[in-house]
C-alpha positions as CSV (number, residue, x, y, z in Angstrom):
1,M,-64.4,-42.3,50.0
2,T,-65.8,-39.7,52.8
3,K,-62.4,-39.0,54.9
4,K,-62.5,-39.8,58.0
5,K,-62.7,-37.4,61.0
6,D,-59.8,-37.2,63.7
7,I,-61.5,-38.5,67.1
8,R,-60.0,-36.3,69.0
9,A,-61.6,-33.2,67.8
10,L,-65.0,-34.2,69.4
11,T,-66.0,-33.0,72.8
12,K,-67.0,-35.9,75.4
13,E,-70.7,-34.6,74.9
14,Q,-70.1,-35.4,71.2
15,L,-69.0,-38.6,71.4
16,R,-71.7,-39.6,74.0
17,D,-74.0,-38.5,71.1
18,F,-72.3,-40.3,68.6
19,F,-72.8,-43.7,70.5
20,V,-76.4,-43.4,71.6
21,E,-77.1,-42.5,67.6
22,N,-75.4,-45.7,66.6
23,G,-77.7,-47.8,69.0
24,D,-75.4,-47.6,72.0
25,K,-75.5,-46.5,75.9
26,A,-73.9,-42.8,76.1
27,F,-71.6,-44.0,79.0
28,R,-69.1,-45.7,76.0
29,G,-68.4,-42.3,75.1
30,N,-66.9,-41.6,78.3
31,Q,-65.0,-44.8,78.0
32,V,-63.6,-43.7,74.5
33,Y,-62.6,-40.4,76.0
34,E,-60.7,-41.7,78.9
35,W,-58.4,-44.0,76.2
36,L,-57.8,-41.3,74.1
37,W,-56.9,-38.3,77.0
38,S,-55.6,-39.7,80.3
39,K,-54.3,-42.8,78.5
40,S,-53.3,-41.6,75.3
41,L,-54.0,-44.3,73.6
42,H,-53.2,-44.4,69.8
43,T,-55.5,-47.3,68.4
44,F,-58.9,-48.4,68.8
45,E,-57.7,-51.9,68.9
46,A,-55.8,-51.4,72.1
47,M,-59.4,-50.1,74.0
48,T,-59.9,-53.3,75.8
49,N,-62.8,-52.6,77.9
50,I,-65.1,-52.1,74.6
51,S,-66.3,-55.0,72.8
52,K,-65.1,-55.7,69.2
53,E,-67.7,-54.9,67.6
54,T,-67.3,-51.2,68.9
55,R,-63.7,-51.0,68.4
56,E,-64.2,-51.8,64.3
57,M,-67.4,-49.4,64.3
58,L,-64.6,-46.7,65.5
59,E,-62.2,-47.9,63.2
60,E,-64.6,-47.5,59.8
61,N,-65.5,-44.0,61.4
62,F,-62.3,-42.0,62.9
63,V,-58.7,-41.9,62.8
64,I,-56.4,-40.9,65.7
65,N,-53.7,-38.8,64.1
66,H,-51.3,-39.0,66.7
67,I,-47.6,-37.6,66.9
68,K,-44.6,-39.7,66.0
69,V,-40.8,-39.2,67.4
70,D,-39.4,-38.9,63.9
71,S,-35.9,-38.2,65.5
72,M,-34.5,-37.9,69.2
73,Q,-31.5,-36.1,69.9
74,K,-29.6,-36.0,73.5
75,S,-27.6,-33.2,74.4
76,K,-24.6,-33.8,77.3
77,D,-26.4,-31.9,79.5
78,G,-29.1,-33.7,79.3
79,T,-31.8,-32.1,77.2
80,I,-33.3,-33.6,74.5
81,K,-34.5,-32.7,71.4
82,N,-37.3,-34.5,69.4
83,G,-38.2,-34.1,65.6
84,I,-42.0,-34.6,65.8
85,K,-43.6,-36.0,63.0
86,L,-47.1,-35.2,62.3
87,H,-49.7,-37.3,60.5
88,D,-49.5,-35.1,57.4
89,G,-45.8,-35.6,57.2
90,L,-44.9,-32.2,58.7
91,V,-42.5,-31.9,61.3
92,V,-42.0,-29.6,64.5
93,E,-39.8,-30.0,67.3
94,S,-40.2,-30.6,71.2
95,V,-37.8,-30.2,73.9
96,L,-36.8,-31.7,77.4
97,I,-34.9,-29.2,79.5
98,P,-34.0,-31.3,82.7
99,T,-32.2,-29.3,85.6
100,P,-31.7,-30.9,89.2
101,K,-35.4,-29.4,90.5
102,R,-37.5,-29.7,87.7
103,T,-38.1,-31.2,84.1
104,T,-39.5,-28.7,81.6
105,A,-41.4,-29.5,78.5
106,C,-41.0,-26.5,75.7
107,V,-43.9,-27.6,72.9
108,S,-44.6,-25.9,69.7
109,S,-47.5,-24.7,68.8
110,Q,-47.4,-23.9,64.9
111,V,-45.5,-25.7,61.9
112,G,-42.9,-22.6,61.0
113,C,-43.9,-19.4,62.6
114,S,-46.3,-16.4,61.7
115,L,-44.1,-13.9,63.0
116,D,-40.8,-12.5,61.6
117,C,-37.9,-12.0,64.1
118,K,-34.8,-12.1,62.6
119,F,-32.6,-13.6,65.2
120,C,-35.2,-16.9,65.3
121,A,-34.2,-19.9,63.1
122,T,-37.7,-20.8,63.4
123,A,-39.2,-17.8,61.5
124,R,-37.2,-18.6,58.4
125,L,-39.5,-21.1,57.9
126,K,-42.7,-19.2,57.7
127,R,-45.8,-20.7,59.2
128,M,-47.2,-24.2,57.3
129,R,-49.8,-24.5,59.8
130,N,-51.2,-24.4,63.1
131,L,-51.4,-27.5,65.2
132,N,-54.4,-29.1,66.6
133,P,-55.0,-29.0,70.2
134,D,-54.0,-32.6,70.4
135,E,-50.8,-32.4,68.7
136,I,-49.9,-30.0,71.2
137,Y,-51.1,-32.4,73.9
138,D,-49.2,-35.3,72.3
139,Q,-45.7,-33.4,72.6
140,V,-46.4,-33.4,76.5
141,V,-47.4,-37.0,76.8
142,V,-44.1,-37.8,74.9
143,I,-41.7,-35.6,76.7
144,D,-43.3,-36.7,80.2
145,K,-42.5,-40.1,79.4
146,Q,-39.2,-39.3,78.8
147,S,-38.3,-37.3,81.8
148,R,-39.3,-40.4,84.0
149,L,-37.7,-42.7,81.6
150,Y,-34.4,-40.6,81.3
151,H,-34.2,-38.8,84.5
152,N,-36.5,-40.5,87.1
153,K,-38.8,-37.9,87.3
154,K,-42.2,-36.9,86.3
155,L,-42.6,-33.3,84.1
156,T,-42.9,-30.5,86.3
157,N,-43.3,-27.4,83.8
158,I,-44.3,-26.6,80.6
159,V,-43.5,-23.6,78.4
160,F,-44.7,-22.8,74.9
161,M,-41.3,-21.5,73.6
162,G,-41.0,-23.6,70.6
163,M,-41.6,-23.4,66.7
164,G,-44.7,-20.8,66.4
165,E,-46.4,-17.8,68.1
166,P,-48.5,-19.3,70.4
167,L,-51.3,-16.3,70.2
168,M,-51.7,-16.9,66.4
169,N,-52.9,-20.3,67.8
170,Y,-55.1,-19.1,70.2
171,K,-57.9,-21.6,70.2
172,N,-56.4,-24.5,69.8
173,V,-53.5,-23.2,72.5
174,L,-56.1,-22.9,75.2
175,K,-57.6,-26.4,74.0
176,S,-54.4,-28.1,74.8
177,I,-53.9,-26.3,78.1
178,E,-57.5,-27.2,79.1
179,M,-56.6,-30.8,78.4
180,I,-53.4,-30.6,80.0
181,T,-54.8,-29.6,83.3
182,S,-58.0,-30.9,83.2
183,P,-58.3,-34.2,85.4
184,E,-59.9,-36.1,82.5
185,G,-56.4,-35.2,80.7
186,L,-53.2,-35.0,82.7
187,G,-53.8,-33.3,85.4
188,M,-51.0,-31.1,85.5
189,S,-51.5,-27.1,87.7
190,S,-52.1,-24.3,85.4
191,K,-49.2,-22.3,87.8
192,R,-46.7,-24.8,85.7
193,I,-47.7,-23.9,82.5
194,T,-45.8,-20.3,80.7
195,V,-47.2,-19.2,77.3
196,S,-44.7,-16.7,75.8
197,T,-45.3,-14.7,72.8
198,S,-43.8,-12.0,70.8
199,G,-46.6,-9.6,72.0
200,V,-49.7,-9.7,70.2
201,P,-51.5,-7.0,72.3
202,K,-55.5,-8.1,71.1
203,M,-54.7,-11.6,72.2
204,I,-52.9,-10.9,75.9
205,K,-56.5,-8.8,76.4
206,K,-58.4,-11.6,75.2
207,M,-56.7,-14.0,77.5
208,A,-57.0,-11.5,80.4
209,D,-60.8,-11.3,79.8
210,E,-61.0,-15.3,79.7
211,E,-58.9,-15.3,82.8
212,V,-56.9,-17.7,82.0
213,K,-54.6,-19.4,85.3
214,F,-51.1,-19.8,83.1
215,N,-48.5,-17.8,83.3
216,L,-47.2,-15.0,80.6
217,A,-44.0,-14.1,79.4
218,V,-42.9,-11.6,76.7
219,S,-40.6,-12.0,74.1
220,L,-38.9,-8.1,74.6
221,H,-35.4,-7.8,73.5
222,S,-35.8,-4.1,73.6
223,A,-37.9,-1.0,75.0
224,I,-37.1,1.2,72.3
225,D,-39.5,1.0,69.3
226,E,-36.7,1.7,66.1
227,V,-34.5,-1.3,68.1
228,R,-37.5,-3.5,68.8
229,T,-38.7,-3.2,65.2
230,S,-35.0,-3.6,63.6
231,I,-35.1,-7.3,65.2
232,M,-39.1,-8.1,65.0
233,P,-40.3,-6.2,62.2
234,F,-44.0,-7.0,63.2
235,N,-43.2,-4.4,65.8
236,T,-44.5,-2.0,63.5
237,T,-48.1,-3.5,63.8
238,F,-47.8,-4.2,67.6
239,P,-45.9,-1.4,69.1
240,L,-44.6,-1.1,72.4
241,A,-47.3,1.6,73.4
242,D,-49.9,-1.1,72.4
243,L,-48.0,-3.9,74.1
244,R,-47.5,-1.6,77.4
245,E,-51.1,-1.2,77.3
246,S,-52.2,-4.7,77.0
247,L,-49.9,-5.9,79.6
248,E,-51.4,-3.0,82.1
249,Y,-54.8,-4.5,81.6
250,W,-53.6,-8.3,81.8
251,Y,-52.1,-7.5,85.4
252,E,-54.9,-5.2,86.0
253,K,-57.4,-8.1,85.1
254,T,-55.4,-11.2,86.9
255,K,-52.9,-9.4,89.6
256,R,-50.2,-11.8,88.0
257,A,-46.9,-10.6,87.2
258,I,-44.9,-10.9,83.6
259,T,-42.0,-12.1,82.9
260,Y,-39.8,-10.4,79.9
261,E,-37.4,-12.6,77.9
262,Y,-34.7,-10.5,76.8
263,I,-31.4,-11.4,74.7
264,V,-28.5,-8.9,74.5
265,W,-26.5,-8.3,71.4
266,G,-23.5,-6.5,71.0
267,G,-23.9,-3.7,69.0
268,I,-27.6,-3.5,69.0
269,N,-29.0,-3.5,72.5
270,D,-26.1,-3.3,74.7
271,R,-25.8,0.6,74.9
272,K,-26.7,2.3,78.0
273,E,-30.2,3.7,76.5
274,D,-31.4,0.4,76.1
275,I,-30.7,-0.6,79.8
276,K,-32.8,2.8,80.6
277,A,-35.2,2.1,78.2
278,L,-36.1,-1.2,79.6
279,V,-36.1,0.0,83.3
280,E,-38.5,2.3,82.3
281,F,-40.9,-0.4,80.7
282,C,-40.7,-2.4,84.0
283,K,-42.4,0.4,85.9
284,Y,-45.7,-0.4,84.2
285,V,-46.4,-3.6,85.8
286,P,-44.6,-6.0,88.3
287,C,-42.5,-8.2,86.4
288,K,-39.2,-10.1,86.4
289,I,-36.5,-10.3,83.7
290,N,-34.7,-13.0,82.2
291,L,-31.8,-12.3,80.7
292,I,-30.9,-15.3,77.7
293,E,-27.8,-16.3,76.4
294,Y,-27.9,-15.5,72.6
295,N,-27.6,-19.0,70.4
296,P,-26.1,-18.0,67.0
297,I,-28.2,-19.7,63.7
298,D,-25.2,-19.3,61.7
299,D,-25.0,-15.8,60.0
300,G,-22.9,-13.7,62.2
301,E,-25.6,-11.1,62.2
302,F,-26.2,-11.2,65.9
303,Q,-23.8,-11.6,68.2
304,Q,-23.4,-12.2,71.8
305,A,-23.0,-9.2,73.9
306,S,-19.5,-9.1,76.1
307,A,-19.9,-10.1,80.1
308,S,-19.8,-6.1,80.9
309,A,-22.9,-5.4,78.9
310,I,-24.5,-8.5,80.7
311,N,-23.3,-7.2,84.0
312,N,-24.5,-3.5,83.2
313,Y,-27.9,-4.5,82.5
314,I,-27.9,-6.9,85.7
315,S,-26.5,-4.2,87.9
316,N,-29.0,-1.0,86.8
317,L,-32.5,-3.7,86.9
318,E,-31.2,-4.5,90.5
319,M,-30.2,-1.0,91.7
320,N,-34.6,-0.5,90.5
321,D,-35.5,-3.5,92.4
322,I,-36.2,-5.6,89.4
323,T,-36.0,-9.1,89.9
324,V,-33.4,-10.3,87.1
325,N,-31.9,-13.9,86.4
326,V,-29.4,-14.9,83.6
327,R,-30.5,-18.0,81.9
328,R,-27.8,-20.0,80.3
329,S,-29.0,-21.7,77.4
330,R,-29.0,-25.6,77.5
331,G,-28.5,-28.6,74.3
332,K,-27.0,-25.7,72.1
333,D,-24.8,-28.7,71.3
334,I,-27.8,-30.2,69.7
335,D,-29.6,-27.3,68.0
336,A,-32.1,-27.1,70.9
337,A,-31.3,-23.8,72.8
338,C,-33.7,-20.6,72.2
339,G,-34.3,-19.5,68.8
340,Q,-32.7,-22.4,67.4
341,L,-35.3,-24.9,66.3
342,A,-35.3,-25.1,62.7
343,N,-35.7,-28.8,61.3
344,K,-31.9,-29.1,60.9
345,A,-31.9,-32.7,61.0
């Protein structure tokens, strides 16, 4: 038996061609494409404006490899964590983060992760495979439904901050965003999407060259090479000088500011020289800093910094006219906060 192809791997043009080659009209491809994407249908049987014969033909030739919510946990703060089962049995996690003004989908791009950040639970899983564009898209569809059901509002924002390094799955991440923002998909604004990377200079430049419209965030955590390498060993391959150059290139091409995600740990990056280095790094391109509360992953190697260390960061950044926000983590009681996604359930 030949393996059936996932129909959502086809472009609209390829679908149109398929129908013509099988003696049908090209517009039938448009109808199926609409069912698959804007209506997010998961069975051929439910495509009610298509004849039974045509549906059977689709069933014989294709599959729809949709995701399934395998588990769902609700936090006392309204956060929802989903265990998402993929068609091959692998599982990733995605999170709905509600606030009074918005609801945000935090989506995964890889099963496990390509990188080796020591403070992140996902990195311990290692990368098993990249997610396909439709698997990323489906996470957004699921979370939008949950947002409407549990918070009575449609999804407003998307962050690629779940499991995996998005820029190590570049092609599929960009294709998923193309469909999320397309009028033929979910029609969301690119301005409401943020791709967060640990810093892959070559791919940051590639995004700039392709004139993407979404926002860029960088998990920085230290502006001193030795310190960053001690917590993010891949920094030896992508050192700060290369990262800085790629961010300057990004800004030159896009004219869009960058967000630096920055966790402060006691005894690691809470010294005066750490703050000074960050202030200097921020002078190269317009940016803002999100200081993130650390969420433990059980081993005790990393500890939250003291309140005074956080305050030192804030005062020094503000003194240098650098915008800084302190991000309080949500969903900690269900291991849904930043750095905690590891399929524990």
